[in-house]
C-alpha positions as YAML, in Angstrom:
chain: A
units: angstrom
residues:
- id: 1
  name: MET
  ca: [19.42, 25.82, 6.48]
- id: 2
  name: ASN
  ca: [22.83, 25.36, 8.25]
- id: 3
  name: ALA
  ca: [23.84, 21.84, 7.92]
- id: 4
  name: ASP
  ca: [26.22, 21.62, 10.98]
- id: 5
  name: PHE
  ca: [24.96, 20.75, 14.54]
- id: 6
  name: THR
  ca: [25.36, 23.40, 17.23]
- id: 7
  name: SER
  ca: [27.13, 22.45, 20.47]
- id: 8
  name: GLU
  ca: [23.52, 21.85, 21.77]
- id: 9
  name: GLU
  ca: [22.48, 19.45, 19.22]
- id: 10
  name: LEU
  ca: [25.45, 18.00, 19.41]
- id: 11
  name: ALA
  ca: [24.95, 17.32, 23.50]
- id: 12
  name: PHE
  ca: [21.51, 16.11, 22.31]
- id: 13
  name: GLN
  ca: [22.80, 13.41, 20.00]
- id: 14
  name: LYS
  ca: [25.03, 12.44, 22.79]
- id: 15
  name: GLU
  ca: [22.35, 11.84, 25.21]
- id: 16
  name: VAL
  ca: [20.28, 10.09, 22.48]
- id: 17
  name: ARG
  ca: [22.91, 7.99, 21.73]
- id: 18
  name: THR
  ca: [23.91, 7.02, 25.31]
- id: 19
  name: PHE
  ca: [20.01, 6.36, 25.78]
- id: 20
  name: LEU
  ca: [20.21, 4.11, 23.04]
- id: 21
  name: GLU
  ca: [22.93, 2.16, 23.74]
- id: 22
  name: SER
  ca: [21.61, 1.21, 27.42]
- id: 23
  name: GLU
  ca: [18.22, 0.90, 27.00]
- id: 24
  name: PHE
  ca: [17.60, -0.73, 23.66]
- id: 25
  name: PRO
  ca: [17.45, -4.65, 24.72]
- id: 26
  name: LEU
  ca: [20.40, -6.57, 23.30]
- id: 27
  name: GLU
  ca: [18.46, -9.32, 22.31]
- id: 28
  name: PHE
  ca: [16.17, -7.09, 20.57]
- id: 29
  name: ARG
  ca: [19.32, -5.64, 18.66]
- id: 30
  name: THR
  ca: [20.37, -9.41, 18.20]
- id: 31
  name: LYS
  ca: [17.41, -10.21, 16.34]
- id: 32
  name: ILE
  ca: [17.46, -7.27, 14.08]
- id: 33
  name: ASP
  ca: [21.17, -7.80, 12.90]
- id: 34
  name: ALA
  ca: [20.24, -11.39, 12.13]
- id: 35
  name: ASN
  ca: [17.35, -10.15, 9.93]
- id: 36
  name: ARG
  ca: [14.70, -11.65, 12.11]
- id: 37
  name: ARG
  ca: [11.28, -9.63, 12.96]
- id: 38
  name: LEU
  ca: [10.50, -8.71, 16.20]
- id: 39
  name: SER
  ca: [7.52, -9.59, 17.50]
- id: 40
  name: LYS
  ca: [4.26, -7.39, 18.25]
- id: 41
  name: GLU
  ca: [5.08, -7.64, 21.90]
- id: 42
  name: GLU
  ca: [8.82, -6.92, 21.58]
- id: 43
  name: ILE
  ca: [7.83, -3.66, 19.64]
- id: 44
  name: ILE
  ca: [5.28, -2.81, 22.26]
- id: 45
  name: CYS
  ca: [7.91, -3.46, 24.77]
- id: 46
  name: TRP
  ca: [10.16, -0.96, 23.34]
- id: 47
  name: GLN
  ca: [7.77, 1.72, 22.50]
- id: 48
  name: LYS
  ca: [6.46, 1.54, 26.06]
- id: 49
  name: ILE
  ca: [10.47, 2.29, 27.00]
- id: 50
  name: LEU
  ca: [10.31, 5.41, 24.81]
- id: 51
  name: TYR
  ca: [6.89, 6.16, 26.50]
- id: 52
  name: LYS
  ca: [8.25, 6.12, 29.82]
- id: 53
  name: LYS
  ca: [11.45, 8.66, 28.51]
- id: 54
  name: GLY
  ca: [8.89, 10.86, 27.00]
- id: 55
  name: TRP
  ca: [10.33, 10.04, 23.74]
- id: 56
  name: ALA
  ca: [7.63, 8.11, 22.14]
- id: 57
  name: ALA
  ca: [6.14, 10.66, 19.72]
- id: 58
  name: PRO
  ca: [8.78, 13.04, 18.62]
- id: 59
  name: THR
  ca: [6.73, 14.89, 15.74]
- id: 60
  name: TRP
  ca: [3.55, 15.27, 18.11]
- id: 61
  name: PRO
  ca: [2.98, 18.51, 19.58]
- id: 62
  name: VAL
  ca: [3.70, 18.79, 23.09]
- id: 63
  name: GLU
  ca: [-0.10, 19.47, 24.14]
- id: 64
  name: PHE
  ca: [-0.68, 15.89, 22.90]
- id: 65
  name: GLY
  ca: [2.33, 14.40, 24.57]
- id: 66
  name: GLY
  ca: [5.16, 15.15, 22.25]
- id: 67
  name: THR
  ca: [8.45, 16.23, 23.18]
- id: 68
  name: GLY
  ca: [8.77, 19.93, 21.65]
- id: 69
  name: TRP
  ca: [11.97, 19.00, 19.76]
- id: 70
  name: SER
  ca: [13.22, 21.01, 17.16]
- id: 71
  name: GLN
  ca: [13.23, 19.52, 13.30]
- id: 72
  name: ILE
  ca: [17.01, 19.13, 13.80]
- id: 73
  name: GLN
  ca: [16.81, 17.36, 17.30]
- id: 74
  name: ARG
  ca: [13.77, 14.98, 15.64]
- id: 75
  name: HIS
  ca: [16.16, 14.52, 12.89]
- id: 76
  name: ILE
  ca: [19.04, 13.47, 15.01]
- id: 77
  name: PHE
  ca: [16.78, 11.10, 17.10]
- id: 78
  name: ALA
  ca: [15.32, 9.29, 13.75]
- id: 79
  name: THR
  ca: [18.97, 8.91, 12.63]
- id: 80
  name: GLU
  ca: [20.36, 7.37, 15.77]
- id: 81
  name: MET
  ca: [17.36, 5.08, 15.90]
- id: 82
  name: GLY
  ca: [18.10, 3.83, 12.45]
- id: 83
  name: LEU
  ca: [21.65, 3.60, 13.04]
- id: 84
  name: ILE
  ca: [21.51, 1.22, 15.85]
- id: 85
  name: GLY
  ca: [18.42, -0.53, 14.52]
- id: 86
  name: ALA
  ca: [15.88, 0.54, 16.89]
- id: 87
  name: PRO
  ca: [12.36, 0.20, 15.46]
- id: 88
  name: GLU
  ca: [10.25, 3.20, 15.27]
- id: 89
  name: PRO
  ca: [6.40, 2.92, 16.42]
- id: 90
  name: VAL
  ca: [4.33, 1.11, 13.54]
- id: 91
  name: PRO
  ca: [3.36, 4.37, 11.72]
- id: 92
  name: PHE
  ca: [-0.26, 3.57, 10.95]
- id: 93
  name: GLY
  ca: [-1.11, 4.91, 14.54]
- id: 94
  name: MET
  ca: [1.73, 7.43, 15.55]
- id: 95
  name: LYS
  ca: [2.71, 9.04, 12.15]
- id: 96
  name: MET
  ca: [-0.72, 8.68, 10.00]
- id: 97
  name: VAL
  ca: [-3.92, 8.83, 11.58]
- id: 98
  name: ALA
  ca: [-2.87, 10.26, 14.97]
- id: 99
  name: PRO
  ca: [-2.26, 13.50, 12.99]
- id: 100
  name: ILE
  ca: [-5.40, 13.51, 11.38]
- id: 101
  name: ILE
  ca: [-7.33, 13.08, 14.31]
- id: 102
  name: MET
  ca: [-5.11, 15.92, 16.02]
- id: 103
  name: GLU
  ca: [-6.04, 18.33, 12.69]
- id: 104
  name: TYR
  ca: [-9.51, 17.36, 12.07]
- id: 105
  name: GLY
  ca: [-11.01, 15.27, 15.21]
- id: 106
  name: THR
  ca: [-13.25, 16.35, 17.69]
- id: 107
  name: ASN
  ca: [-11.88, 17.10, 21.20]
- id: 108
  name: GLU
  ca: [-13.82, 13.85, 22.52]
- id: 109
  name: GLN
  ca: [-12.01, 11.88, 19.89]
- id: 110
  name: GLN
  ca: [-8.60, 13.18, 20.74]
- id: 111
  name: LYS
  ca: [-8.93, 12.12, 24.12]
- id: 112
  name: ARG
  ca: [-10.43, 8.63, 23.27]
- id: 113
  name: PHE
  ca: [-7.78, 7.58, 20.73]
- id: 114
  name: LEU
  ca: [-4.75, 9.76, 21.24]
- id: 115
  name: PRO
  ca: [-3.47, 8.77, 24.61]
- id: 116
  name: ASP
  ca: [-3.48, 4.95, 23.69]
- id: 117
  name: ILE
  ca: [-1.60, 5.53, 20.49]
- id: 118
  name: LEU
  ca: [0.90, 7.45, 22.50]
- id: 119
  name: GLU
  ca: [1.31, 4.33, 24.92]
- id: 120
  name: SER
  ca: [1.35, 2.15, 22.24]
- id: 121
  name: ASN
  ca: [-1.79, 0.28, 24.06]
- id: 122
  name: ALA
  ca: [-4.00, 0.47, 20.65]
- id: 123
  name: TRP
  ca: [-2.48, -0.42, 17.20]
- id: 124
  name: TRP
  ca: [-3.66, 0.85, 13.99]
- id: 125
  name: CYS
  ca: [-3.86, -0.19, 10.35]
- id: 126
  name: GLN
  ca: [-4.81, 1.10, 7.13]
- id: 127
  name: GLY
  ca: [-7.67, 0.92, 5.02]
- id: 128
  name: TYR
  ca: [-7.08, 2.34, 1.79]
- id: 129
  name: SER
  ca: [-6.23, 0.41, -1.04]
- id: 130
  name: GLU
  ca: [-9.03, -2.08, -2.63]
- id: 131
  name: PRO
  ca: [-8.83, -5.10, -5.10]
- id: 132
  name: ASN
  ca: [-9.37, -2.66, -7.77]
- id: 133
  name: SER
  ca: [-8.25, 0.54, -6.24]
- id: 134
  name: GLY
  ca: [-4.62, 0.81, -5.68]
- id: 135
  name: SER
  ca: [-2.74, 3.83, -7.37]
- id: 136
  name: ASP
  ca: [-6.39, 5.15, -8.43]
- id: 137
  name: LEU
  ca: [-7.69, 5.39, -5.11]
- id: 138
  name: ALA
  ca: [-10.25, 7.67, -5.57]
- id: 139
  name: SER
  ca: [-12.01, 5.01, -7.34]
- id: 140
  name: LEU
  ca: [-12.72, 2.89, -4.16]
- id: 141
  name: LYS
  ca: [-15.97, 0.80, -3.74]
- id: 142
  name: THR
  ca: [-16.10, 0.06, -0.04]
- id: 143
  name: THR
  ca: [-19.49, 1.94, 1.33]
- id: 144
  name: ALA
  ca: [-20.79, 3.58, 4.08]
- id: 145
  name: VAL
  ca: [-24.48, 4.21, 4.40]
- id: 146
  name: ARG
  ca: [-25.58, 6.07, 7.35]
- id: 147
  name: GLU
  ca: [-28.87, 4.62, 9.26]
- id: 148
  name: GLY
  ca: [-29.85, 6.42, 12.08]
- id: 149
  name: ASP
  ca: [-26.39, 7.00, 14.65]
- id: 150
  name: GLU
  ca: [-24.47, 4.43, 12.85]
- id: 151
  name: TYR
  ca: [-22.74, 3.90, 9.08]
- id: 152
  name: ILE
  ca: [-23.23, 0.33, 7.50]
- id: 153
  name: VAL
  ca: [-19.93, -0.44, 5.87]
- id: 154
  name: ASN
  ca: [-19.76, -2.77, 3.09]
- id: 155
  name: GLY
  ca: [-16.73, -3.84, 0.68]
- id: 156
  name: ALA
  ca: [-12.95, -4.99, 0.88]
- id: 157
  name: LYS
  ca: [-9.53, -3.54, 1.53]
- id: 158
  name: THR
  ca: [-6.31, -5.29, 0.22]
- id: 159
  name: TRP
  ca: [-2.53, -4.96, 1.33]
- id: 160
  name: ASN
  ca: [-3.44, -4.07, 4.54]
- id: 161
  name: THR
  ca: [-0.39, -4.25, 6.59]
- id: 162
  name: TYR
  ca: [-0.25, -6.13, 10.39]
- id: 163
  name: GLY
  ca: [-4.00, -5.76, 10.08]
- id: 164
  name: GLN
  ca: [-3.91, -9.24, 12.06]
- id: 165
  name: TYR
  ca: [-2.33, -7.39, 15.32]
- id: 166
  name: ALA
  ca: [-4.69, -4.21, 14.75]
- id: 167
  name: ASP
  ca: [-7.09, -3.17, 17.43]
- id: 168
  name: TRP
  ca: [-8.59, -0.37, 14.65]
- id: 169
  name: ILE
  ca: [-8.39, 0.28, 11.12]
- id: 170
  name: PHE
  ca: [-9.12, 3.86, 9.57]
- id: 171
  name: CYS
  ca: [-10.61, 3.50, 6.43]
- id: 172
  name: LEU
  ca: [-11.64, 5.40, 3.40]
- id: 173
  name: VAL
  ca: [-15.31, 4.91, 2.74]
- id: 174
  name: ARG
  ca: [-17.83, 6.03, -0.28]
- id: 175
  name: THR
  ca: [-20.81, 7.81, 1.32]
- id: 176
  name: ASP
  ca: [-21.99, 9.44, -1.94]
- id: 177
  name: ASN
  ca: [-22.01, 7.75, -5.28]
- id: 178
  name: THR
  ca: [-23.91, 10.89, -7.01]
- id: 179
  name: VAL
  ca: [-20.81, 13.25, -6.91]
- id: 180
  name: LYS
  ca: [-17.26, 13.28, -8.33]
- id: 181
  name: LYS
  ca: [-15.39, 10.59, -6.95]
- id: 182
  name: GLN
  ca: [-12.95, 12.42, -4.94]
- id: 183
  name: GLU
  ca: [-16.11, 14.46, -3.53]
- id: 184
  name: GLY
  ca: [-17.81, 11.51, -1.94]
- id: 185
  name: ILE
  ca: [-15.26, 9.69, 0.21]
- id: 186
  name: SER
  ca: [-15.35, 9.72, 3.90]
- id: 187
  name: PHE
  ca: [-12.64, 8.96, 6.70]
- id: 188
  name: LEU
  ca: [-13.99, 6.48, 8.91]
- id: 189
  name: LEU
  ca: [-12.28, 4.83, 12.21]
- id: 190
  name: ILE
  ca: [-13.74, 0.74, 12.44]
- id: 191
  name: GLU
  ca: [-12.92, -1.33, 15.66]
- id: 192
  name: MET
  ca: [-11.23, -4.53, 14.05]
- id: 193
  name: SER
  ca: [-13.51, -6.60, 16.52]
- id: 194
  name: SER
  ca: [-16.74, -5.51, 14.93]
- id: 195
  name: PRO
  ca: [-18.90, -8.43, 13.71]
- id: 196
  name: GLY
  ca: [-19.01, -8.68, 10.11]
- id: 197
  name: ILE
  ca: [-15.02, -8.09, 9.77]
- id: 198
  name: THR
  ca: [-13.17, -10.92, 8.13]
- id: 199
  name: LEU
  ca: [-9.37, -10.84, 7.76]
- id: 200
  name: ARG
  ca: [-7.41, -13.04, 5.41]
- id: 201
  name: PRO
  ca: [-3.60, -13.24, 4.95]
- id: 202
  name: ILE
  ca: [-1.53, -12.98, 2.14]
- id: 203
  name: VAL
  ca: [1.64, -14.71, 2.80]
- id: 204
  name: LEU
  ca: [4.68, -13.12, 1.20]
- id: 205
  name: LEU
  ca: [7.96, -14.82, -0.34]
- id: 206
  name: ASP
  ca: [9.65, -14.66, 2.77]
- id: 207
  name: GLY
  ca: [6.62, -17.02, 4.35]
- id: 208
  name: HIS
  ca: [5.40, -13.76, 6.62]
- id: 209
  name: PRO
  ca: [2.03, -12.89, 6.54]
- id: 210
  name: GLU
  ca: [2.58, -9.03, 6.41]
- id: 211
  name: VAL
  ca: [-0.25, -8.00, 4.35]
- id: 212
  name: ASN
  ca: [-3.70, -9.03, 4.62]
- id: 213
  name: GLU
  ca: [-7.24, -8.75, 2.61]
- id: 214
  name: VAL
  ca: [-10.07, -7.29, 5.02]
- id: 215
  name: PHE
  ca: [-13.63, -7.85, 4.08]
- id: 216
  name: PHE
  ca: [-16.76, -5.80, 5.73]
- id: 217
  name: ASP
  ca: [-20.00, -7.27, 5.77]
- id: 218
  name: ASP
  ca: [-22.65, -4.94, 7.16]
- id: 219
  name: VAL
  ca: [-20.57, -3.80, 9.66]
- id: 220
  name: ARG
  ca: [-22.06, -1.22, 12.21]
- id: 221
  name: VAL
  ca: [-19.63, 1.66, 13.05]
- id: 222
  name: PRO
  ca: [-20.75, 4.44, 15.30]
- id: 223
  name: ALA
  ca: [-21.46, 7.98, 13.44]
- id: 224
  name: ASN
  ca: [-19.20, 9.56, 16.08]
- id: 225
  name: ASN
  ca: [-16.00, 7.43, 14.78]
- id: 226
  name: LEU
  ca: [-16.36, 9.55, 11.60]
- id: 227
  name: ILE
  ca: [-13.38, 12.09, 11.59]
- id: 228
  name: GLY
  ca: [-14.31, 15.74, 10.39]
- id: 229
  name: GLU
  ca: [-16.91, 16.00, 7.76]
- id: 230
  name: GLU
  ca: [-18.81, 13.47, 5.74]
- id: 231
  name: ASN
  ca: [-17.67, 13.54, 2.24]
- id: 232
  name: LYS
  ca: [-14.32, 15.41, 3.12]
- id: 233
  name: GLY
  ca: [-12.28, 12.21, 3.36]
- id: 234
  name: TRP
  ca: [-10.24, 12.72, 0.41]
- id: 235
  name: THR
  ca: [-8.89, 15.90, 1.70]
- id: 236
  name: TYR
  ca: [-7.74, 14.41, 5.06]
- id: 237
  name: ALA
  ca: [-6.56, 11.41, 2.96]
- id: 238
  name: LYS
  ca: [-4.23, 13.25, 0.86]
- id: 239
  name: LEU
  ca: [-2.58, 15.10, 4.13]
- id: 240
  name: LEU
  ca: [-2.08, 11.49, 5.41]
- id: 241
  name: LEU
  ca: [-0.29, 10.21, 2.35]
- id: 242
  name: THR
  ca: [2.03, 13.13, 2.44]
- id: 243
  name: HIS
  ca: [2.98, 12.18, 5.94]
- id: 244
  name: GLU
  ca: [3.27, 8.53, 4.61]
- id: 245
  name: ARG
  ca: [5.66, 9.66, 2.15]
- id: 246
  name: SER
  ca: [7.85, 11.68, 3.99]
- id: 247
  name: ASN
  ca: [8.04, 8.67, 6.82]
- id: 248
  name: ILE
  ca: [9.53, 6.20, 3.85]
- id: 249
  name: SER
  ca: [12.51, 8.08, 2.64]
- id: 250
  name: GLY
  ca: [14.39, 5.53, 4.95]
- id: 251
  name: VAL
  ca: [17.70, 7.55, 5.43]
- id: 252
  name: PRO
  ca: [18.86, 6.24, 8.97]
- id: 253
  name: ARG
  ca: [17.97, 2.72, 8.11]
- id: 254
  name: GLY
  ca: [19.45, 3.03, 4.86]
- id: 255
  name: LYS
  ca: [22.84, 4.12, 6.29]
- id: 256
  name: ARG
  ca: [22.61, 1.21, 8.66]
- id: 257
  name: ARG
  ca: [22.38, -1.19, 6.06]
- id: 258
  name: LEU
  ca: [24.67, 0.31, 3.98]
- id: 259
  name: GLY
  ca: [27.27, 0.12, 6.79]
- id: 260
  name: ALA
  ca: [26.60, -3.15, 7.31]
- id: 261
  name: LEU
  ca: [27.27, -4.22, 3.72]
- id: 262
  name: LYS
  ca: [30.46, -2.50, 3.70]
- id: 263
  name: ARG
  ca: [31.59, -4.71, 6.79]
- id: 264
  name: ILE
  ca: [30.37, -7.82, 5.14]
- id: 265
  name: ALA
  ca: [32.18, -6.92, 1.51]
- id: 266
  name: ALA
  ca: [35.46, -6.04, 3.27]
- id: 267
  name: ASP
  ca: [35.40, -9.90, 4.75]
- id: 268
  name: THR
  ca: [34.26, -11.14, 1.29]
- id: 269
  name: ASP
  ca: [36.64, -12.54, -0.96]
- id: 270
  name: ASP
  ca: [36.37, -11.05, -4.50]
- id: 271
  name: GLY
  ca: [38.18, -13.99, -6.48]
- id: 272
  name: PHE
  ca: [41.27, -11.77, -7.37]
- id: 273
  name: GLY
  ca: [42.99, -11.60, -4.19]
- id: 274
  name: GLY
  ca: [41.33, -8.93, -2.52]
- id: 275
  name: SER
  ca: [37.94, -8.05, -0.70]
- id: 276
  name: MET
  ca: [34.98, -6.90, -2.27]
- id: 277
  name: LEU
  ca: [35.26, -3.82, -0.77]
- id: 278
  name: GLU
  ca: [38.43, -3.28, -2.51]
- id: 279
  name: ASN
  ca: [36.84, -4.29, -5.88]
- id: 280
  name: SER
  ca: [36.77, -1.44, -8.13]
- id: 281
  name: SER
  ca: [33.39, -2.20, -9.98]
- id: 282
  name: PHE
  ca: [31.75, -3.23, -6.52]
- id: 283
  name: LYS
  ca: [33.31, -0.29, -4.85]
- id: 284
  name: LYS
  ca: [31.97, 2.18, -7.44]
- id: 285
  name: LYS
  ca: [28.60, 1.02, -6.74]
- id: 286
  name: VAL
  ca: [28.62, 1.79, -2.98]
- id: 287
  name: ALA
  ca: [30.11, 4.83, -3.55]
- id: 288
  name: GLU
  ca: [27.11, 5.78, -5.83]
- id: 289
  name: VAL
  ca: [24.65, 4.88, -3.68]
- id: 290
  name: GLU
  ca: [26.50, 6.55, -0.61]
- id: 291
  name: ILE
  ca: [26.49, 9.57, -2.06]
- id: 292
  name: GLU
  ca: [22.79, 9.58, -3.03]
- id: 293
  name: LEU
  ca: [21.89, 8.61, 0.28]
- id: 294
  name: ARG
  ca: [23.55, 11.62, 1.63]
- id: 295
  name: ALA
  ca: [21.89, 13.93, -0.94]
- id: 296
  name: LEU
  ca: [18.56, 12.24, 0.11]
- id: 297
  name: GLU
  ca: [19.39, 12.92, 3.77]
- id: 298
  name: TYR
  ca: [19.91, 16.89, 2.61]
- id: 299
  name: SER
  ca: [16.72, 16.96, 0.52]
- id: 300
  name: GLU
  ca: [14.85, 15.79, 3.71]
- id: 301
  name: LEU
  ca: [16.18, 18.28, 5.87]
- id: 302
  name: ARG
  ca: [15.31, 20.67, 3.47]
- id: 303
  name: THR
  ca: [11.62, 19.36, 3.72]
- id: 304
  name: LEU
  ca: [12.08, 19.24, 7.65]
- id: 305
  name: ALA
  ca: [13.19, 23.26, 7.39]
- id: 306
  name: ALA
  ca: [9.62, 23.86, 5.78]
- id: 307
  name: LEU
  ca: [7.99, 21.74, 8.81]
- id: 308
  name: SER
  ca: [9.90, 23.78, 11.44]
- id: 309
  name: VAL
  ca: [7.87, 27.17, 10.11]
- id: 310
  name: GLY
  ca: [4.34, 25.09, 10.44]
- id: 311
  name: LYS
  ca: [4.13, 23.94, 7.04]
- id: 312
  name: ALA
  ca: [2.63, 20.34, 6.49]
- id: 313
  name: PRO
  ca: [4.65, 18.37, 4.21]
- id: 314
  name: GLY
  ca: [3.97, 19.04, 0.71]
- id: 315
  name: PRO
  ca: [4.27, 17.53, -2.83]
- id: 316
  name: GLU
  ca: [7.94, 17.53, -2.05]
- id: 317
  name: SER
  ca: [7.66, 14.80, -0.13]
- id: 318
  name: SER
  ca: [6.96, 12.74, -3.18]
- id: 319
  name: ILE
  ca: [10.52, 13.28, -4.08]
- id: 320
  name: LEU
  ca: [11.78, 11.78, -0.80]
- id: 321
  name: LYS
  ca: [9.72, 8.84, -1.46]
- id: 322
  name: ILE
  ca: [10.81, 8.04, -4.99]
- id: 323
  name: VAL
  ca: [14.68, 8.54, -4.09]
- id: 324
  name: GLY
  ca: [14.48, 6.61, -0.69]
- id: 325
  name: THR
  ca: [12.27, 3.60, -2.09]
- id: 326
  name: GLU
  ca: [14.72, 3.26, -5.42]
- id: 327
  name: LEU
  ca: [18.08, 3.70, -3.06]
- id: 328
  name: SER
  ca: [16.60, 0.85, -0.84]
- id: 329
  name: GLN
  ca: [16.13, -1.26, -3.55]
- id: 330
  name: GLU
  ca: [19.51, -0.51, -4.95]
- id: 331
  name: ILE
  ca: [21.02, -1.38, -1.55]
- id: 332
  name: ASP
  ca: [19.06, -4.69, -1.72]
- id: 333
  name: GLU
  ca: [20.50, -5.23, -5.23]
- id: 334
  name: LEU
  ca: [24.20, -4.99, -3.76]
- id: 335
  name: PHE
  ca: [23.30, -7.39, -0.89]
- id: 336
  name: VAL
  ca: [22.28, -9.88, -3.68]
- id: 337
  name: GLU
  ca: [25.45, -9.34, -5.84]
- id: 338
  name: LEU
  ca: [27.77, -9.61, -2.76]
- id: 339
  name: ALA
  ca: [25.91, -12.88, -1.61]
- id: 340
  name: ALA
  ca: [25.91, -14.26, -5.14]
- id: 341
  name: TYR
  ca: [25.61, -18.21, -5.07]
- id: 342
  name: SER
  ca: [24.87, -18.20, -1.22]
- id: 343
  name: CYS
  ca: [21.56, -16.01, -1.73]
- id: 344
  name: LEU
  ca: [19.55, -19.52, -2.64]
- id: 345
  name: PRO
  ca: [17.78, -20.62, 0.13]
- id: 346
  name: PHE
  ca: [19.73, -23.97, -0.25]
- id: 347
  name: VAL
  ca: [22.29, -25.56, -2.63]
- id: 348
  name: PRO
  ca: [20.66, -28.54, -4.43]
- id: 349
  name: GLU
  ca: [24.10, -30.24, -5.07]
- id: 350
  name: GLN
  ca: [24.59, -30.73, -1.13]
- id: 351
  name: PHE
  ca: [22.18, -33.42, -1.70]
- id: 352
  name: GLU
  ca: [24.01, -35.46, -4.32]
- id: 353
  name: ASP
  ca: [26.53, -38.08, -3.90]
- id: 354
  name: GLY
  ca: [30.09, -36.82, -3.74]
- id: 355
  name: PHE
  ca: [29.43, -33.45, -2.56]
- id: 356
  name: GLN
  ca: [32.33, -31.56, -1.13]
- id: 357
  name: GLY
  ca: [31.10, -28.15, -0.36]
- id: 358
  name: VAL
  ca: [29.66, -26.53, 2.81]
- id: 359
  name: PRO
  ca: [25.89, -27.14, 2.96]
- id: 360
  name: LEU
  ca: [24.13, -23.99, 3.23]
- id: 361
  name: GLY
  ca: [20.73, -23.42, 4.90]
- id: 362
  name: PRO
  ca: [18.58, -20.27, 5.57]
- id: 363
  name: GLY
  ca: [20.76, -17.54, 7.01]
- id: 364
  name: ASN
  ca: [21.93, -14.28, 6.39]
- id: 365
  name: SER
  ca: [22.85, -14.64, 2.85]
- id: 366
  name: ALA
  ca: [19.29, -16.55, 2.37]
- id: 367
  name: TYR
  ca: [17.81, -13.65, 3.40]
- id: 368
  name: ALA
  ca: [19.15, -11.43, 0.94]
- id: 369
  name: ALA
  ca: [17.17, -12.32, -1.83]
- id: 370
  name: LEU
  ca: [14.00, -12.85, 0.34]
- id: 371
  name: ASN
  ca: [14.57, -9.22, 1.54]
- id: 372
  name: TYR
  ca: [15.20, -7.97, -2.23]
- id: 373
  name: PHE
  ca: [11.82, -9.61, -3.46]
- id: 374
  name: ASN
  ca: [9.95, -8.58, -0.49]
- id: 375
  name: ASN
  ca: [11.18, -5.07, -0.89]
- id: 376
  name: ARG
  ca: [10.16, -4.69, -4.52]
- id: 377
  name: LYS
  ca: [6.67, -3.29, -2.99]
- id: 378
  name: ALA
  ca: [8.43, -0.25, -1.51]
- id: 379
  name: SER
  ca: [8.24, 1.60, -4.96]
- id: 380
  name: ILE
  ca: [4.55, 1.11, -4.89]
- id: 381
  name: TYR
  ca: [3.14, 1.21, -1.47]
- id: 382
  name: GLY
  ca: [2.34, 4.88, -0.80]
- id: 383
  name: GLY
  ca: [1.21, 5.60, -3.95]
- id: 384
  name: SER
  ca: [3.40, 4.13, -6.79]
- id: 385
  name: ASN
  ca: [6.32, 6.05, -7.85]
- id: 386
  name: GLU
  ca: [4.85, 6.72, -11.39]
- id: 387
  name: ILE
  ca: [2.01, 8.68, -9.70]
- id: 388
  name: GLN
  ca: [4.69, 10.60, -7.36]
- id: 389
  name: ARG
  ca: [6.32, 11.65, -10.55]
- id: 390
  name: ASN
  ca: [2.88, 13.18, -11.76]
- id: 391
  name: ILE
  ca: [2.32, 14.86, -8.50]
- id: 392
  name: ILE
  ca: [6.09, 16.53, -8.64]
- id: 393
  name: CYS
  ca: [5.25, 17.60, -12.43]
- id: 394
  name: LYS
  ca: [1.86, 18.97, -11.52]
- id: 395
  name: HIS
  ca: [2.50, 20.53, -8.27]
- id: 396
  name: VAL
  ca: [6.33, 21.17, -8.06]
- id: 397
  name: LEU
  ca: [7.44, 21.71, -11.26]
- id: 398
  name: GLY
  ca: [3.96, 23.51, -12.58]
- id: 399
  name: LEU
  ca: [3.76, 21.47, -15.72]
...
């Protein structure tokens, strides 16, 4: 595909950039620049601004409230959002379950769920991984037994992101134990306020309960919350995961983080009379990451070209997932190298008699280490990178 933007696409880029500069709240940008999380209410506020503009769901078909943009326009929009630091919608509703509801849901399910997802009136979370079913997802044990017009759900899910904020969870559940494990799974939508659901937070190294364990104890779910056919959930799950893996390549965010790294490096003394950005060793590492990030961007554009002719994201999305997450971790490592001693949450010596240095407390430098450790999970979620390499060997390379 042609990598040069047309005059119309450049005009669109200018429109998006102008909108973001004027409408993305300054206080949100300030928080993001300081490595602070936006609250649920702040994310919803921003999503409703996009909804009012008609830009809430660039990837959705027009008939469901999408923008009708081309793949290049979507790419431009995502890039500009990433460069300014504006958060995309929490993906579990907008980019993961919504395409499944559009593809396999009934008309009633589409009318019931999609408008609230679009307007960010309802938040979703994902119920895939279990305590003993992670990369081998098909081995999941959570059961859903049909009883009249309801399913009775029992089991547990783990590594459930933002479940504490969610109104709904989309779950893979086992509805048949007598067949091949991939063939006995169904895709079920469950309201988080249902009696019998217990949520237990998992506090991460940065002190934030980003993920949770979710327990189901005789949870009654209306049978009309089943998506598609019973025991066909594995088919739907694979499609959903290709969307997830494409979405986490993270090129725009990587560009923004790399830009911030270079600005900080330019103001950091390397100890030899120059800045870290002028230090040949550090400069080489930054250049290598920048080249790889640009290559990843072009790979993503090739995937978008396939989508533009109506294809779903294929196994090639695994390449985006592997390279994107590993590049993100490489940028984390550069931030840690740049911050050096200041990565510590505090300096123990500051409490000793005679300390002459500057007392350090939690700040931007300390966040470098916290981000580094928190982001180690990136090469695991969405299917571990080892599993992605297996997918590439089998379905892309034909090995």
